[in-house]
Every structure is written in structure tokens, then in C-alpha cells.
C-alpha positions as CSV (number, residue, x, y, z in Angstrom):
1,M,-0.1,-0.2,0.1
2,T,0.6,3.8,-0.8
3,V,1.2,6.0,2.2
4,K,0.7,9.6,0.8
5,T,3.1,12.2,3.0
6,V,1.9,15.5,4.6
7,S,3.9,17.1,1.8
8,E,2.6,15.3,-1.4
9,V,-1.0,16.3,0.4
10,Q,0.0,19.8,0.4
11,K,1.1,20.0,-3.2
12,E,-2.5,18.8,-4.2
13,S,-4.0,21.3,-2.0
14,N,-5.7,24.4,-3.3
15,S,-5.9,27.6,-1.4
16,T,-9.6,28.4,-0.6
17,V,-10.7,29.4,2.7
18,T,-13.1,27.4,4.4
19,T,-16.5,29.6,5.0
20,K,-17.3,29.0,8.9
21,N,-20.7,28.5,8.9
22,R,-22.1,26.3,11.8
23,N,-22.0,27.8,15.2
24,V,-21.4,26.3,17.8
25,L,-22.2,27.0,21.5
26,S,-19.4,25.8,23.9
27,L,-20.6,25.0,27.8
28,F,-17.8,24.5,30.9
29,S,-15.3,25.9,28.3
30,G,-12.7,26.0,30.4
31,C,-9.4,27.4,28.1
32,G,-11.1,26.0,25.0
33,G,-9.6,22.2,24.3
34,M,-13.0,21.6,22.6
35,D,-12.9,24.6,20.7
36,L,-9.8,25.2,19.4
37,G,-10.7,21.1,18.0
38,F,-13.9,22.6,16.3
39,E,-12.4,25.8,15.1
40,G,-9.3,24.3,13.6
41,G,-6.6,25.8,12.1
42,F,-3.7,24.7,14.8
43,E,-0.4,23.0,14.8
44,V,0.0,19.7,15.9
45,L,2.8,17.4,14.7
46,K,3.1,15.8,11.7
47,E,3.4,12.8,12.6
48,S,-0.3,13.1,14.7
49,I,-1.6,12.8,11.1
50,N,-2.7,9.5,9.4
51,L,-3.7,10.4,5.7
52,N,-4.5,6.8,5.6
53,V,-7.5,7.2,7.7
54,N,-8.1,11.1,7.0
55,K,-7.2,11.5,3.5
56,H,-9.6,14.1,3.2
57,W,-7.9,16.3,5.7
58,N,-6.3,18.9,3.5
59,I,-3.2,20.1,5.0
60,K,-2.2,23.1,3.1
61,K,0.9,24.1,5.5
62,V,4.0,21.9,6.8
63,N,6.6,24.1,9.0
64,G,9.3,21.4,9.5
65,K,7.6,18.6,11.4
66,W,4.8,20.7,12.2
67,V,1.6,21.0,10.2
68,E,-1.2,22.7,10.7
69,L,-4.7,21.2,10.4
70,P,-7.3,23.3,8.7
71,E,-10.4,25.5,10.0
72,T,-13.7,23.9,10.1
73,R,-16.7,25.3,9.4
74,F,-17.8,25.4,13.0
75,K,-17.5,29.0,14.8
76,T,-17.7,29.1,18.0
77,V,-20.3,32.0,19.2
78,F,-20.8,31.5,22.7
79,A,-18.5,29.9,25.8
80,N,-18.9,29.9,29.5
81,D,-17.1,28.6,32.3
82,I,-16.8,29.7,36.3
83,R,-12.8,30.0,36.1
84,P,-11.5,33.4,35.6
85,D,-7.8,32.2,34.7
86,A,-10.0,29.8,32.3
87,Q,-11.5,33.2,30.9
88,R,-8.7,35.3,30.6
89,A,-7.0,32.2,29.0
90,W,-9.6,31.5,26.4
91,T,-10.0,35.4,25.3
92,R,-6.1,36.2,25.2
93,Y,-5.5,33.4,22.7
94,F,-8.9,33.1,20.7
95,G,-8.9,37.4,20.4
96,N,-5.6,37.2,18.2
97,K,-7.6,34.2,16.0
98,G,-10.3,37.0,15.5
99,I,-13.3,36.1,18.1
100,E,-14.7,39.0,20.7
101,S,-14.1,38.5,23.9
102,E,-17.6,38.9,24.7
103,V,-18.3,35.3,22.9
104,Y,-17.3,34.2,26.6
105,H,-19.8,34.3,29.4
106,L,-17.6,34.4,32.7
107,E,-20.8,32.9,34.8
108,S,-22.4,29.5,35.9
109,I,-24.4,28.2,33.3
110,V,-27.1,27.9,36.3
111,D,-27.4,31.1,36.7
112,V,-27.9,31.8,33.1
113,V,-30.8,29.3,32.9
114,K,-32.4,31.1,36.2
115,A,-31.9,34.5,34.1
116,Y,-33.5,32.6,30.9
117,R,-36.8,31.2,33.3
118,E,-37.1,34.5,34.8
119,T,-37.4,36.9,32.2
120,K,-38.0,34.1,29.3
121,I,-35.6,36.0,27.0
122,N,-33.2,33.9,25.4
123,P,-29.6,34.6,26.6
124,F,-28.2,32.7,23.9
125,P,-27.2,33.9,20.4
126,E,-29.5,32.8,17.4
127,D,-29.3,29.7,15.1
128,I,-27.0,27.7,17.6
129,E,-26.2,23.8,15.3
130,V,-23.6,23.0,17.7
131,V,-23.6,22.6,21.4
132,T,-20.7,21.1,23.5
133,G,-20.2,20.4,27.0
134,G,-17.4,19.2,29.2
135,F,-19.8,19.1,32.0
136,P,-17.1,19.3,35.4
137,C,-15.6,15.3,35.9
138,Q,-14.5,15.5,39.2
139,D,-17.4,14.2,40.6
140,F,-17.4,10.9,38.0
141,S,-13.4,10.7,37.7
142,V,-11.9,7.2,38.4
143,A,-9.3,8.7,40.6
144,G,-11.9,11.3,42.8
145,K,-14.2,10.3,45.1
146,R,-17.2,9.7,42.8
147,K,-20.3,11.0,44.1
148,G,-21.8,11.5,41.0
149,F,-25.2,12.4,41.6
150,E,-24.8,13.0,45.2
151,S,-22.2,15.6,44.6
152,D,-21.6,17.5,48.2
153,K,-20.4,20.7,45.6
154,S,-22.6,23.4,44.2
155,H,-22.2,24.9,40.2
156,D,-19.6,27.6,41.7
157,G,-17.6,24.2,43.2
158,K,-18.1,25.3,47.2
159,S,-19.1,23.0,49.2
160,V,-23.0,22.7,50.5
161,E,-25.7,20.5,51.8
162,I,-27.6,18.6,49.6
163,D,-31.6,18.0,50.0
164,E,-31.7,14.7,49.1
165,A,-35.6,14.9,48.1
166,D,-34.5,16.9,45.7
167,I,-31.1,14.5,44.5
168,D,-32.7,13.6,41.1
169,K,-33.5,16.9,40.1
170,P,-31.6,19.8,38.4
171,N,-30.0,21.1,41.7
172,V,-27.9,24.6,41.8
173,E,-26.7,23.2,44.8
174,N,-25.5,19.8,42.8
175,R,-22.2,20.1,40.8
176,G,-22.9,16.4,39.7
177,Q,-26.3,17.4,38.4
178,L,-24.6,19.9,36.1
179,Y,-25.2,17.4,33.2
180,M,-29.2,19.0,33.6
181,W,-28.6,22.0,32.7
182,M,-26.6,21.3,30.0
183,R,-29.6,19.6,28.6
184,E,-31.7,22.8,29.8
185,V,-29.5,24.3,27.3
186,V,-30.3,21.9,25.0
187,E,-33.9,22.5,25.2
188,I,-33.6,26.5,24.7
189,V,-31.9,26.5,22.1
190,K,-32.4,23.4,20.4
191,P,-29.3,22.2,17.9
192,K,-29.0,20.0,15.8
193,V,-26.8,18.1,17.6
194,F,-24.9,17.9,20.9
195,V,-21.3,16.6,22.0
196,A,-21.0,15.9,26.0
197,E,-17.9,14.8,27.0
198,N,-16.8,13.4,30.4
199,V,-14.3,11.2,32.2
200,K,-14.2,7.7,31.7
201,G,-15.3,6.9,34.9
202,L,-18.6,8.2,33.6
203,V,-19.6,4.3,32.3
204,N,-18.3,2.8,35.1
205,L,-20.8,4.0,37.5
206,G,-24.1,1.8,37.3
207,D,-26.9,3.5,35.5
208,V,-25.5,6.9,35.4
209,K,-25.0,6.5,32.1
210,K,-28.4,5.2,31.1
211,I,-29.9,8.1,33.0
212,I,-27.7,10.8,31.2
213,E,-29.1,9.4,28.3
214,N,-32.4,9.2,28.9
215,D,-32.5,12.7,30.2
216,F,-31.4,14.1,27.1
217,S,-33.6,11.9,25.0
218,N,-36.6,13.3,26.4
219,I,-36.0,16.7,24.6
220,G,-38.6,18.8,22.9
221,D,-39.9,16.1,20.1
222,G,-36.6,14.1,21.2
223,Y,-32.8,13.6,20.3
224,I,-31.4,9.7,19.2
225,V,-28.3,10.0,21.8
226,V,-25.8,7.6,20.2
227,P,-24.5,5.0,22.9
228,A,-21.5,6.8,24.5
229,K,-17.9,5.2,24.0
230,V,-14.8,5.9,25.4
231,L,-12.0,7.2,23.2
232,H,-8.2,7.3,24.0
233,A,-6.5,10.1,23.2
234,A,-3.2,8.0,21.9
235,E,-5.2,6.5,19.2
236,F,-5.8,9.5,17.8
237,G,-2.5,11.3,17.8
238,V,-2.2,12.8,21.0
239,P,1.0,11.9,23.2
240,Q,-0.7,11.1,26.0
241,S,-2.9,8.1,28.1
242,R,-5.6,10.4,28.7
243,E,-9.7,8.5,28.0
244,R,-13.0,10.6,28.0
245,V,-16.3,9.4,27.0
246,I,-18.1,10.8,24.4
247,F,-21.8,10.8,23.4
248,Y,-24.0,12.9,20.7
249,G,-27.2,13.8,20.5
250,F,-29.2,14.3,17.4
251,E,-32.1,16.5,16.7
252,K,-35.4,14.1,15.1
253,G,-36.4,16.6,13.3
254,A,-33.5,17.8,11.7
255,L,-32.6,14.0,10.4
256,K,-33.4,12.7,7.2
257,K,-35.1,9.4,6.9
258,E,-32.2,7.1,6.7
259,A,-30.5,9.1,9.5
260,I,-33.2,8.5,11.8
261,E,-33.1,4.5,11.1
262,E,-29.3,4.0,11.1
263,L,-29.2,6.4,14.5
264,Q,-31.1,4.8,15.9
265,N,-29.8,1.4,15.4
266,E,-27.9,-0.9,18.0
267,N,-24.9,-1.3,15.7
268,I,-24.5,2.0,13.8
269,S,-23.0,1.2,10.2
270,A,-19.7,2.8,9.9
271,K,-21.0,5.4,7.1
272,Y,-23.5,7.0,10.2
273,D,-21.5,6.2,12.8
274,P,-20.3,9.5,14.3
275,Y,-17.3,8.6,16.2
276,P,-14.3,9.6,15.2
277,F,-11.8,6.9,13.5
278,K,-8.7,5.7,15.2
279,T,-5.7,6.9,13.4
280,H,-2.7,5.6,15.8
281,C,-2.1,2.7,18.3
282,L,-1.4,2.6,21.7
283,P,2.3,1.3,23.1
284,T,1.0,-2.0,23.5
285,K,0.2,-2.6,20.1
286,V,2.0,-3.4,17.0
287,P,0.8,-0.9,14.0
288,T,-1.5,-2.0,11.3
289,E,-1.3,-1.4,7.9
290,N,-4.2,1.8,8.4
291,L,-3.1,2.9,12.2
292,L,0.4,4.3,12.8
293,P,2.6,3.8,15.9
294,H,1.8,6.2,18.9
295,V,3.4,9.4,19.1
296,S,5.7,9.6,21.5
297,V,6.2,12.0,24.4
298,R,10.2,12.7,22.9
299,S,8.2,13.6,19.6
300,A,5.8,16.1,21.8
301,L,8.9,17.6,23.3
302,E,11.5,18.3,20.7
303,G,12.6,21.1,20.3
304,L,11.9,22.8,23.8
305,V,15.0,24.0,25.6
306,E,15.5,23.7,29.2
307,P,13.6,26.6,31.2
308,E,16.2,28.8,32.1
309,K,17.2,28.8,28.3
310,S,14.2,29.6,26.9
311,S,12.1,33.1,26.3
312,D,9.1,31.5,26.3
313,L,7.8,32.2,30.0
314,S,5.2,28.7,29.6
315,Q,8.5,27.0,29.5
316,Q,10.1,28.8,31.8
317,K,7.7,28.1,33.8
318,Y,7.5,24.7,36.2
319,S,6.6,23.3,39.8
320,K,9.4,23.5,42.2
321,A,7.6,20.8,44.3
322,K,10.2,18.4,46.1
323,Y,9.8,14.2,45.3
324,M,7.5,12.9,47.2
325,G,8.0,9.5,47.2
326,K,6.9,6.7,44.6
327,H,4.0,6.2,46.2
328,C,2.3,9.6,45.7
329,Q,0.5,10.6,42.1
330,G,3.0,12.3,39.9
331,Q,6.2,11.3,41.3
332,T,7.4,9.7,38.6
333,E,9.8,10.1,35.6
334,V,7.5,10.3,32.2
335,N,8.6,7.5,29.6
336,L,9.9,9.6,26.5
337,D,9.6,6.7,24.3
338,G,5.8,6.1,25.8
339,I,2.8,8.1,26.0
340,G,2.7,10.8,28.8
341,P,0.4,10.4,32.0
342,T,-2.5,12.2,31.7
343,I,-2.3,15.3,32.4
344,R,-4.1,16.0,35.8
345,S,-6.1,19.4,36.7
346,E,-4.1,19.5,39.8
347,H,-1.5,21.5,42.4
348,H,2.1,21.5,41.8
349,G,3.1,18.1,43.6
350,N,1.2,16.1,41.1
351,I,2.8,17.5,38.2
352,E,4.9,14.5,36.7
353,F,9.0,14.6,36.8
354,R,10.8,15.1,33.0
355,R,13.3,13.6,34.8
356,L,14.4,12.0,38.2
357,G,18.1,12.3,39.9
358,L,19.4,9.2,39.7
359,E,18.8,7.8,43.8
360,K,15.0,8.3,42.3
361,G,15.4,5.4,39.7
362,G,15.8,8.4,37.3
363,K,16.5,6.7,34.0
364,R,17.6,9.7,31.6
365,L,21.2,9.1,32.6
366,D,22.8,11.0,29.3
367,E,20.8,14.2,30.4
368,L,22.5,14.2,33.7
369,E,25.6,13.5,33.0
370,Q,25.2,16.8,31.1
371,G,24.1,18.8,34.7
372,L,20.4,18.8,33.9
373,E,18.5,18.9,37.2
374,E,16.4,16.8,38.4
375,R,12.9,18.9,37.5
376,R,8.8,18.3,36.9
377,L,7.5,18.9,33.5
378,T,7.0,22.7,32.3
379,V,3.7,24.6,31.8
380,R,4.6,24.5,28.3
381,E,5.3,20.2,28.2
382,C,2.0,19.8,29.7
383,A,0.2,22.2,27.2
384,R,2.6,20.1,23.8
385,I,1.5,16.8,25.9
386,Q,-2.7,17.6,25.8
387,T,-1.5,18.9,22.1
388,F,-2.2,22.4,22.4
389,P,-0.2,24.7,19.9
390,D,2.8,26.8,20.9
391,D,1.4,30.3,20.5
392,Y,-1.4,29.6,23.4
393,E,0.0,31.6,25.9
394,F,-0.8,29.9,29.6
395,V,1.4,32.2,31.3
396,W,2.1,35.5,31.2
397,S,2.9,39.2,33.6
398,K,1.0,41.1,35.3
399,K,0.4,44.5,33.7
400,G,-2.0,47.6,34.2
401,E,-5.1,45.8,34.8
402,D,-4.2,42.7,33.3
403,P,-3.5,40.1,36.4
404,G,-1.4,37.8,34.1
405,L,-2.0,34.5,34.5
406,S,0.7,31.9,37.0
407,A,1.6,28.7,36.7
408,S,-0.7,27.0,39.3
409,S,-3.3,28.0,37.2
410,A,-1.8,27.7,33.9
411,Y,-1.2,23.6,34.9
412,K,-4.8,23.5,36.3
413,I,-6.8,25.0,33.1
414,I,-4.8,22.6,30.7
415,G,-5.1,19.4,33.1
416,N,-9.0,20.0,32.6
417,A,-9.1,20.5,29.4
418,V,-10.1,18.0,26.3
419,P,-6.9,17.3,24.0
420,P,-8.0,19.4,20.8
421,L,-6.3,17.0,18.5
422,L,-9.1,14.9,19.9
423,A,-11.6,17.4,19.7
424,Y,-11.0,18.3,16.1
425,H,-11.3,14.5,15.5
426,I,-14.4,14.7,16.6
427,A,-15.6,18.0,14.8
428,K,-13.6,17.0,11.3
429,R,-16.0,13.3,11.3
430,L,-19.3,15.5,12.3
431,E,-18.3,17.9,9.6
432,D,-17.7,15.3,7.6
433,N,-21.4,13.5,8.3
434,W,-23.7,16.8,8.2
435,S,-25.2,15.9,4.8
436,L,-25.3,13.0,6.0
437,Y,-27.8,13.5,8.7
438,F,-29.4,16.3,8.0
439,E,-32.2,18.0,5.9
440,T,-30.1,20.8,5.2
441,E,-27.4,19.5,3.5
442,M,-23.8,21.4,3.8
443,E,-22.5,23.3,1.0
444,N,-19.7,21.5,-1.2
445,F,-16.3,21.5,1.0
446,D,-13.6,24.4,0.2
447,E,-10.6,22.4,1.2
């Protein structure tokens, strides 16, 4: 089989510009990992792209080992979160891409919906076709306490007491119920499709997944909720061990008859399957004819100089937390030839080490012999492992009324994010199938 290189595809491409005409409403947006994926137009490693699987991806710009992904037709017109640091990072990056800062709303979606209930004034832009939402995952996480629907945190993250009689209702006092407020937003704007994201632990909590699917299925004339699937980021070219559960809901009234029949099947055909196709193997698997080897941490970090030699504040900053013993989280050295650990939204002491000293089991002998010191991953290194592009600033200094952004905040918002490359796969698959699903066909691709 002849494998087409990115450079060959680049030569075959034309220079037309993609029309962005599918409005996206983003909930629980954080610093915009999902939004960046849906927008497109950012750089990733060349080896993260598999043209055997995604032959139609029109790669136009190649910069050494990096390529720029084409823009999609999706346009973010509303984003929201309660974290000021995430909002500052989001507006700083997307502002440079021409998206106005007013698009990002720094408030709880609970408050937005409550205001709508009281005034009946729709707070959202018109003609929303897609709603995305990575509702907070702490209450469902395998690594957390997994309280799920019995969360004792409110929508703004504060601890509260829960009235057990109201535990199964949309409750402003219960963060574990925030997916229900996403449901209400879907009911208000009635998009053609919604994409919900959470941690893998969601599918291991008994009937939780089924409850969520049923709740969304009962909106308006009905949404077909496609069974959730766990996507491993490394199988889509992300150099990281990160698993997320994704599920889609399609508005029945907007779907073509054939699409309704297909999406309601227990086993959806490959043609109509909304989930993206795998492009890479896990490190434990042997590459096949179509799948590429995993993208390594070494590849992801290539070209980054040591913090003291870098002009990038995000590369200069890293956790100085001391080694706390091998039995604690974040005390291991990353395997440069494997995939990275899940980048967590944690305090500095849980950030993995770029290299450890010999006495602690460090394996980077060549680096240690060069005098390179034991240290944890920098902010930029974490962002690289998450597939955020280098032009996304995560750390900057306070200036005037701008409070800047600290390394501590940067670690947290990076760890909370969906890997942009994984989100791009989700967006492109949905874009590819748009005219297959919906009555109003998408115009012919410009790419």
C-alpha cells in the first residue's frame, strides 16, 4: 500500500478559504480545548496525522515536523465557564484568532438558565447548530471520590448541604447535576446535535450513563442519543494516556429519514457512525496497515530548550514541588519513548517529572551527565502533551489591569481541557457527515 505523505497532500491542495457557518455554543469551556478542536486552524505534530485514515484532511501548511490543521466550518459564538483564569487564557488566545472576548461568559450556566426562566429572554445567540459541553468531571472521575449525582459541591464549586429529596432534580446546589443544566440549554436553543464529554469513570457508575442518555432523549420532539463511547486520546495521535467518554444527541426533527433509522440501530453502520476513526496504535499494540505507531513524549517535547534558556514564559515555569516518594501521584519520570501520563488538573506536587535524579530511579542518564537538573514538567511541556499549539500563551506577567496568569493556574486549566487534537477529530467527523445526517445539506467543501 502506498502511503501519501503530508507534503504530497500539501502540493495537491488548493488555497480556498473555509466558510465558517455552523454556530457552536460551548458549555464548561475552560481554556478551550474542545473549542480549539472545533475551530481548527492550529499546529500539531506531522506524525499525529494519519492520511491513510483521513485522506481528505487538506493539509496546506507544513513547518518542519509541524503541520497546520485546516479550519473547520464550525464557529464558536458562545463560551462559558466559572474560572476567571480559564476565561483570561481563552480570550487572549482566541482574540488573536479574531473571536471577540464578549463571546466568553464568565458565569455559571445555572445562573444563565435561571435568568432565562425568569425573563424568558433567550441569552444565547440565534441559529445554534451544535452544543458542546464537558460538564465537570471531578464527581465522576475514577481518580476522585466518584460521588456522581450525590456531589456535595455547588455549581460554583463550593461545598453545600444537599436535600436528599431533590437529589434527582436539576439542582443549583449540586455540581453532580450540572449535566442537567446542559440539558436545559439544549432544550432552549434546540441545536441539531450536541456533543457531551466526561471522564471514563462515567461509564463505570452503574446506571449513570443510562440516566443521562434518557434525560437528553426526552427533550422536545426527541433527541436520538447515540450510546456513549470511550475514546483513548493516544489512538488519535495525542501523546498522552487520556480516556474520555463522548456521547452525541441528534435532533430527530432535523434528521433525514435514513439517518434516523441508522442512528437508532444498536449497531450503527460505519458510514453513519458519528465517532471518529482511530488513527494510531497504543504503545502495547503493533501498528497495522492503516494505523500509525503511537506519538511519543519525546516527539512532543522535541525542540524545547531547558527552562533557563527559553524565552517562552510557559516553558520557563515549572513546579518546584519536592519529590514525595514513589507511592504518591506525580512522582514518576515521564517515559520519553511512550505516551505521557494523563495531564491532571492538580496542584504542583502532582505534576510528573521531566527527569528524576539517579537516587530516585531516574533513567535519563545522558541528560543527567550533561548536568541537567531534576525537575517536573513545565507548563509548556504539559500543553504540548495535551496538543495545545505553542502560540497558546498559558503564562504571562501582570501588566496594568491585566492580572496575568500564573503557572499554578496554567497547570489546572491545561489539565481540565480536552486535547484539542482529539476534539478536532470529533469535529471533523461531524462535519464530514453533516449532509448525511441533516435535511439541510452542508454546502460543498471549500477545502
